[in-house]
C-alpha positions as CSV (number, residue, x, y, z in Angstrom):
1,X,-5.2,1.7,167.6
2,X,-5.5,4.7,169.9
3,X,-5.5,2.6,173.0
4,X,-2.3,0.9,171.9
5,X,-0.6,4.3,171.5
6,X,-1.7,5.4,174.9
7,X,-0.4,2.2,176.5
8,X,2.9,2.6,174.7
9,X,3.2,6.3,175.9
10,X,2.3,5.3,179.4
11,X,4.9,2.5,179.4
12,X,7.5,4.9,178.1
13,X,6.8,7.6,180.7
14,X,7.0,5.1,183.5
15,X,10.4,3.9,182.4
16,X,12.1,7.1,181.1
17,X,10.4,10.0,182.9
18,X,13.0,10.1,185.7
19,X,15.7,10.6,183.1
20,X,14.0,13.5,181.3
21,X,14.6,16.1,183.9
22,X,18.4,15.4,184.3
23,X,18.6,15.4,180.5
24,X,17.1,18.9,180.3
25,X,19.4,20.2,183.1
26,X,22.4,18.7,181.2
27,X,21.3,20.3,178.0
28,X,20.9,23.7,179.7
29,X,24.3,23.3,181.4
30,X,26.0,22.4,178.1
31,X,24.3,25.4,176.5
32,X,25.5,27.8,179.2
33,X,29.0,26.2,179.1
34,X,29.2,26.9,175.4
35,X,28.1,30.5,175.9
36,X,30.6,30.9,178.8
37,X,33.5,29.6,176.6
38,X,32.5,32.1,173.8
39,X,32.4,35.0,176.2
40,X,35.7,33.9,177.8
41,X,37.3,33.6,174.4
42,X,36.1,37.0,173.4
43,X,37.3,38.5,176.7
44,X,40.7,36.9,176.3
45,X,40.9,38.1,172.7
46,X,40.1,41.7,173.7
47,X,42.6,41.5,176.6
48,X,45.3,40.2,174.3
49,X,44.5,43.0,171.8
50,X,44.8,45.6,174.5
51,X,48.1,44.2,175.6
52,X,49.4,44.2,172.0
53,X,48.1,47.8,171.5
54,X,49.7,49.0,174.7
55,X,53.0,47.3,173.9
56,X,53.0,48.9,170.4
57,X,52.0,52.3,172.0
58,X,54.9,52.1,174.5
59,X,57.2,51.0,171.7
60,X,56.1,53.9,169.5
61,X,56.4,56.3,172.4
62,X,59.9,55.0,173.1
63,X,60.8,55.3,169.4
64,X,59.4,58.9,169.4
65,X,61.4,59.8,172.4
66,X,64.6,58.4,170.8
67,X,63.9,60.3,167.6
68,X,63.3,63.5,169.6
69,X,66.6,63.0,171.5
70,X,68.4,62.3,168.2
71,X,66.9,65.4,166.6
72,X,67.6,67.7,169.5
73,X,71.2,66.3,169.7
74,X,71.8,66.8,166.0
75,X,70.4,70.3,165.4
76,X,72.7,73.2,165.8
77,X,70.1,75.4,167.5
78,X,70.3,75.5,171.3
79,X,67.2,74.1,173.1
80,X,66.3,74.4,176.7
81,X,63.2,73.2,178.6
82,X,62.4,75.5,181.6
83,X,59.8,75.0,184.3
84,X,57.7,78.3,184.1
85,X,57.0,78.3,187.8
86,X,60.4,77.5,189.4
87,X,62.4,78.9,186.3
88,X,64.7,75.8,186.6
89,X,66.2,74.2,183.5
90,X,64.8,70.7,183.0
91,X,66.6,69.8,179.8
92,X,69.3,71.2,177.4
93,X,70.6,69.8,174.1
94,X,74.3,69.5,173.2
95,X,74.1,72.7,171.0
96,X,73.0,74.7,174.0
97,X,75.8,73.2,176.1
98,X,78.3,74.1,173.5
99,X,77.0,77.7,173.4
100,X,77.3,78.1,177.1
101,X,80.5,76.1,177.5
102,X,79.3,73.8,180.2
103,X,78.4,70.1,180.5
104,X,74.7,69.1,180.5
105,X,74.9,68.0,184.2
106,X,76.2,71.5,185.2
107,X,73.3,73.2,183.5
108,X,70.2,71.2,184.4
109,X,68.7,72.2,187.7
110,X,70.0,75.8,187.6
111,X,67.8,78.9,187.0
112,X,67.6,80.1,183.5
113,X,68.4,83.6,184.7
114,X,72.0,82.6,185.4
115,X,72.7,82.3,181.6
116,X,70.6,85.2,180.3
117,X,71.6,88.8,180.3
118,X,68.8,90.7,182.1
119,X,67.4,93.5,179.9
120,X,64.7,94.9,182.1
121,X,63.6,95.3,185.7
122,X,61.7,92.0,185.8
123,X,58.6,93.0,183.9
124,X,59.9,91.4,180.8
125,X,60.2,87.9,182.4
126,X,56.6,88.2,183.8
127,X,55.2,89.2,180.4
128,X,57.1,86.2,178.9
129,X,55.5,83.8,181.4
130,X,52.0,85.2,180.8
131,X,52.6,84.9,177.0
132,X,53.6,81.2,177.4
133,X,50.6,80.4,179.7
134,X,48.2,82.0,177.2
135,X,49.5,79.8,174.4
136,X,51.4,82.5,172.5
137,X,55.0,82.6,171.4
138,X,57.8,85.2,171.6
139,X,60.7,85.8,169.3
140,X,63.4,88.4,170.1
141,X,67.0,89.2,170.1
142,X,68.9,88.9,173.4
143,X,72.3,88.3,175.0
144,X,73.4,85.0,176.6
145,X,76.3,84.4,179.0
146,X,79.1,81.9,178.3
147,X,80.8,80.1,181.2
148,X,83.7,82.6,180.7
149,X,81.4,85.6,181.4
150,X,81.4,86.7,177.7
151,X,78.2,88.0,176.2
152,X,77.1,86.7,172.8
153,X,73.9,87.5,170.7
154,X,71.2,85.0,170.0
155,X,67.8,84.9,168.5
156,X,65.5,83.5,171.1
157,X,62.1,81.8,170.4
158,X,59.9,80.9,173.3
159,X,56.9,78.5,172.9
160,X,54.8,76.4,175.4
161,X,55.1,72.7,175.4
162,X,53.2,70.0,177.4
163,X,55.1,67.1,179.0
164,X,53.3,64.5,181.0
165,X,50.3,66.9,181.4
166,X,52.4,69.8,182.6
167,X,53.1,73.0,180.7
168,X,56.8,73.9,180.3
169,X,58.6,76.7,178.5
170,X,60.6,75.6,175.5
171,X,63.3,78.0,174.5
172,X,65.4,77.8,171.3
173,X,68.5,79.9,170.8
174,X,70.1,80.6,167.4
175,X,73.7,81.8,167.8
176,X,74.2,85.1,165.9
177,X,77.9,85.5,166.5
178,X,78.9,84.0,163.1
179,X,76.1,85.9,161.5
180,X,77.4,89.2,162.9
181,X,80.9,88.4,161.6
182,X,79.5,87.4,158.2
183,X,77.5,90.6,158.1
184,X,80.6,92.7,158.7
185,X,82.5,90.8,156.1
186,X,79.6,91.3,153.6
187,X,79.5,95.0,154.4
188,X,83.3,95.3,153.8
189,X,83.0,93.3,150.6
190,X,80.2,95.5,149.4
191,X,82.2,98.6,150.2
192,X,85.3,97.2,148.4
193,X,83.2,96.1,145.5
194,X,81.7,99.6,145.2
195,X,85.1,101.1,145.3
196,X,86.4,98.7,142.5
197,X,83.4,99.7,140.4
198,X,84.2,103.4,140.8
199,X,87.8,102.6,139.9
200,X,86.7,100.7,136.8
201,X,84.4,103.6,135.9
202,X,87.4,105.9,136.1
203,X,89.6,103.6,134.0
204,X,86.8,103.3,131.3
205,X,86.4,107.0,131.3
206,X,90.1,107.6,131.0
207,X,90.3,105.1,128.1
208,X,87.4,106.8,126.4
209,X,89.0,110.3,126.7
210,X,92.4,109.0,125.4
211,X,90.8,107.3,122.5
212,X,88.7,110.2,121.4
213,X,90.5,111.9,118.5
214,X,88.3,115.0,118.7
215,X,89.8,116.0,122.1
216,X,93.0,118.0,122.3
217,X,95.7,117.1,124.8
218,X,94.6,119.9,127.1
219,X,91.0,118.8,127.1
220,X,92.1,115.2,127.8
221,X,94.1,116.4,130.8
222,X,91.2,118.5,132.1
223,X,88.7,115.6,131.9
224,X,91.1,113.2,133.6
225,X,91.7,115.6,136.5
226,X,87.9,115.9,136.9
227,X,87.4,112.1,136.9
228,X,90.1,111.0,139.3
229,X,88.6,112.5,142.6
230,X,85.3,110.5,142.0
231,X,87.3,107.2,142.2
232,X,88.7,108.0,145.7
233,X,87.4,106.8,149.0
234,X,86.3,110.3,150.0
235,X,85.4,112.0,146.8
236,X,84.0,115.1,148.5
237,X,87.4,115.8,150.0
238,X,89.5,114.9,146.9
239,X,91.1,117.2,144.3
240,X,93.4,116.3,141.5
241,X,96.0,117.9,139.1
242,X,97.4,116.5,135.8
243,X,100.5,118.2,134.4
244,X,102.4,117.3,131.1
245,X,105.4,119.2,129.6
246,X,104.9,122.2,131.9
247,X,101.2,122.5,131.2
248,X,98.7,121.5,133.8
249,X,95.0,121.0,134.4
250,X,93.4,120.7,137.9
251,X,90.1,120.7,139.7
252,X,88.7,124.0,140.9
253,X,89.8,123.7,144.6
254,X,93.1,121.8,144.1
255,X,95.7,122.4,146.8
256,X,99.0,120.6,147.6
257,X,98.1,119.5,151.1
258,X,100.0,117.1,153.3
259,X,97.4,114.3,152.5
260,X,98.3,113.7,148.9
261,X,99.8,111.1,146.6
262,X,101.3,111.3,143.1
263,X,102.9,109.4,140.3
264,X,105.2,110.5,137.5
265,X,104.4,110.3,133.8
266,X,107.4,108.8,132.0
267,X,107.8,108.5,128.3
268,X,110.8,106.5,127.1
269,X,112.4,106.8,130.5
270,X,112.0,110.5,130.6
271,X,109.7,112.3,133.0
272,X,107.1,114.3,131.1
273,X,104.7,115.2,133.9
274,X,102.8,113.9,136.9
275,X,99.4,113.2,138.4
276,X,98.7,114.3,142.0
277,X,95.6,113.6,144.1
278,X,95.2,115.3,147.5
279,X,92.6,115.6,150.2
280,X,91.7,119.1,151.4
281,X,91.6,117.9,155.0
282,X,92.6,114.7,156.9
283,X,90.2,112.0,155.9
284,X,88.5,109.8,158.5
285,X,90.6,106.6,158.0
286,X,92.1,104.1,160.5
287,X,95.9,104.0,160.5
288,X,98.5,106.2,159.0
289,X,97.8,105.3,155.3
290,X,95.5,108.0,153.8
291,X,95.2,106.4,150.4
292,X,94.7,102.7,149.9
293,X,97.0,100.5,147.7
294,X,94.2,100.1,145.2
295,X,93.9,103.9,144.8
296,X,97.7,104.2,144.4
297,X,97.6,101.5,141.7
298,X,94.7,103.3,140.0
299,X,96.8,106.5,139.7
300,X,99.8,104.6,138.5
301,X,97.6,102.9,135.8
302,X,96.3,106.2,134.7
303,X,99.8,107.6,134.5
304,X,100.9,104.5,132.4
305,X,98.0,105.0,130.0
306,X,98.6,108.7,129.7
307,X,102.3,107.9,128.9
308,X,101.2,105.6,126.1
309,X,98.9,108.3,124.9
310,X,101.8,110.8,124.7
311,X,103.9,108.1,123.0
312,X,101.2,107.7,120.4
313,X,101.0,111.4,119.8
314,X,104.8,111.7,119.4
315,X,104.9,108.7,117.2
316,X,102.1,110.2,115.0
317,X,104.1,113.4,114.9
318,X,107.3,111.5,113.9
319,X,105.4,109.6,111.2
320,X,104.0,112.8,109.8
321,X,107.5,114.4,109.9
322,X,109.1,111.3,108.3
323,X,106.5,111.2,105.6
324,X,106.9,114.9,104.9
325,X,110.7,114.6,104.8
326,X,110.7,111.5,102.6
327,X,108.3,113.0,100.1
328,X,110.4,116.1,99.7
329,X,113.8,114.5,99.5
330,X,115.4,113.9,96.1
331,X,116.2,110.2,96.8
332,X,113.9,107.3,96.0
333,X,113.1,105.6,99.3
334,X,111.9,102.0,99.7
335,X,111.1,100.6,103.2
336,X,110.5,96.8,103.6
337,X,110.0,94.4,106.4
338,X,113.0,92.4,107.5
339,X,111.0,89.3,108.2
340,X,108.8,89.1,105.1
341,X,110.4,91.5,102.6
342,X,107.1,93.2,102.0
343,X,107.2,96.9,101.2
344,X,105.7,99.1,103.9
345,X,106.5,102.5,102.6
346,X,107.6,104.2,99.3
347,X,107.9,107.9,98.7
348,X,106.9,110.0,95.8
349,X,110.3,109.8,94.0
350,X,110.1,106.0,94.2
351,X,106.7,106.0,92.5
352,X,108.0,108.3,89.8
353,X,111.1,106.1,89.4
354,X,109.1,103.0,88.6
355,X,106.1,104.7,87.0
356,X,103.7,103.0,89.4
357,X,101.2,104.2,92.0
358,X,102.0,103.9,95.7
359,X,99.2,101.3,96.2
360,X,100.6,99.1,93.4
361,X,104.1,99.2,94.9
362,X,103.0,98.5,98.5
363,X,101.2,95.3,97.2
364,X,104.6,93.9,96.1
365,X,107.7,92.5,97.8
366,X,111.1,94.1,97.6
367,X,112.6,91.0,96.1
368,X,110.2,91.1,93.1
369,X,111.5,94.6,92.2
370,X,115.2,94.4,93.0
371,X,117.8,91.7,92.8
372,X,120.2,91.7,95.8
373,X,123.3,89.7,96.1
374,X,122.9,87.2,99.0
375,X,119.2,88.1,99.4
376,X,117.4,90.0,102.1
377,X,118.4,87.6,104.9
378,X,122.2,88.2,104.3
379,X,121.7,92.0,104.2
380,X,119.6,92.0,107.4
381,X,122.1,89.9,109.2
382,X,125.0,92.2,108.2
383,X,123.0,95.4,109.2
384,X,122.1,93.8,112.5
385,X,125.8,93.3,113.3
386,X,126.4,97.0,112.6
387,X,123.5,98.1,114.8
388,X,120.3,100.1,114.4
389,X,120.8,103.2,112.3
390,X,123.9,101.8,110.6
391,X,124.1,102.3,106.8
392,X,125.7,100.2,104.0
393,X,126.4,100.8,100.3
394,X,125.0,97.9,98.3
395,X,124.6,96.9,94.7
396,X,121.1,96.4,93.4
397,X,119.6,95.2,90.2
398,X,116.3,96.7,89.1
399,X,114.0,94.0,87.7
400,X,111.6,95.6,85.1
401,X,109.8,93.8,82.2
402,X,111.8,90.7,82.7
403,X,115.0,92.7,82.2
404,X,117.4,93.7,85.0
405,X,119.1,97.1,85.1
406,X,122.2,97.2,87.3
407,X,122.3,99.9,89.9
408,X,125.8,100.1,91.2
409,X,125.3,102.7,94.0
410,X,122.6,102.6,96.7
411,X,122.4,103.0,100.5
412,X,120.5,100.9,103.0
413,X,119.6,101.7,106.7
414,X,118.5,99.4,109.5
415,X,115.3,100.8,111.2
416,X,114.6,99.0,114.5
417,X,116.0,95.7,115.8
418,X,114.4,92.3,116.2
419,X,112.3,90.3,113.9
420,X,109.9,93.2,113.4
421,X,112.6,95.7,112.3
422,X,112.6,97.4,108.9
423,X,115.2,98.2,106.3
424,X,115.2,101.4,104.2
425,X,116.9,101.6,100.8
426,X,117.8,105.0,99.3
427,X,118.6,105.4,95.6
428,X,120.4,108.5,94.5
429,X,118.7,110.7,91.9
430,X,121.3,110.1,89.1
431,X,120.6,106.3,89.4
432,X,116.8,106.8,88.9
433,X,115.9,106.0,85.3
């Protein structure tokens, strides 16, 4: 058995041994070819990946540059990129071109010093350059030059920036021209608002004095004269005087100087007094107008309120006089409203005539007490034709306990015109029951 196997192996080796070595070499070549293809495929994949990454990077860089240009073109702050060594302008945005008043092509390539107002002897620019190189930043106020030679204020911020491996100076400019104008407007507005508050304080004070029943007329005039100078633009120079019916009240140092203004106090078209405000010396104002229109309006308003106060005092005196006279006359007096017919006043004799209290009578209407031919409307219309203060003899019937007593003689007067006027009816003593 063993000899047969040996013979078989020997026969196989003689026939196929020459093919064994090429088969081994072929297998080795196929193995190396497979490895080469894998390595080549890996290398190509990496190369393709690097190409895609580079393309994306270039695309992202291009998009970033476009976004940066869009941002720099859109912002209202001026931007300039300056070479810190040559001091030449490398880039400006549209806002900076608008500030200077030149096109972009006429600015790029020129020294930055041509557009900046020099503030020192050169040490300032050197310090700025050192600050940029050291990585710091600098914010300050300075002046720039327009193409017309005009100076304008800006807020400058200087920071370092790296472009393609080189350090440049990035300068941003915020135009403060509008800010300065706005600041002046705000200051003027604040000053005007402060003055209006002082004028309102004066008006409130005047209203409080005029409405205080514990103050006499002389005290009211004295307090108003002390309050008016405080509402003027220059209160330390102002003095005031208030005069009514020949009596006056003024501040301690009041003088009639050339720098004064005044207004008359008129009651029912008749001058009763005046208010004058004067400065002891010429105030520091621009123009010929010493007092503003608002101050003149304030004095006129105070005069108007003081006139109404005097009218109220006179009306109160007239009412007191009317009441005293009516209560001491021998006639029975009834006063009723033209529009409603409601009683607004009855004197003592009228109360005695009807045997009722004044409060009871004032709660009734004239038509419920007296019968009048044609009614109140006809009487009012006839009196209105005659005019205010005109009198007319009328016939009245007194309604009492569902009975009517005929009163053949009575007199009526029209008090005031218009719908709010009143009518007074007077009954002679012999007719009073």
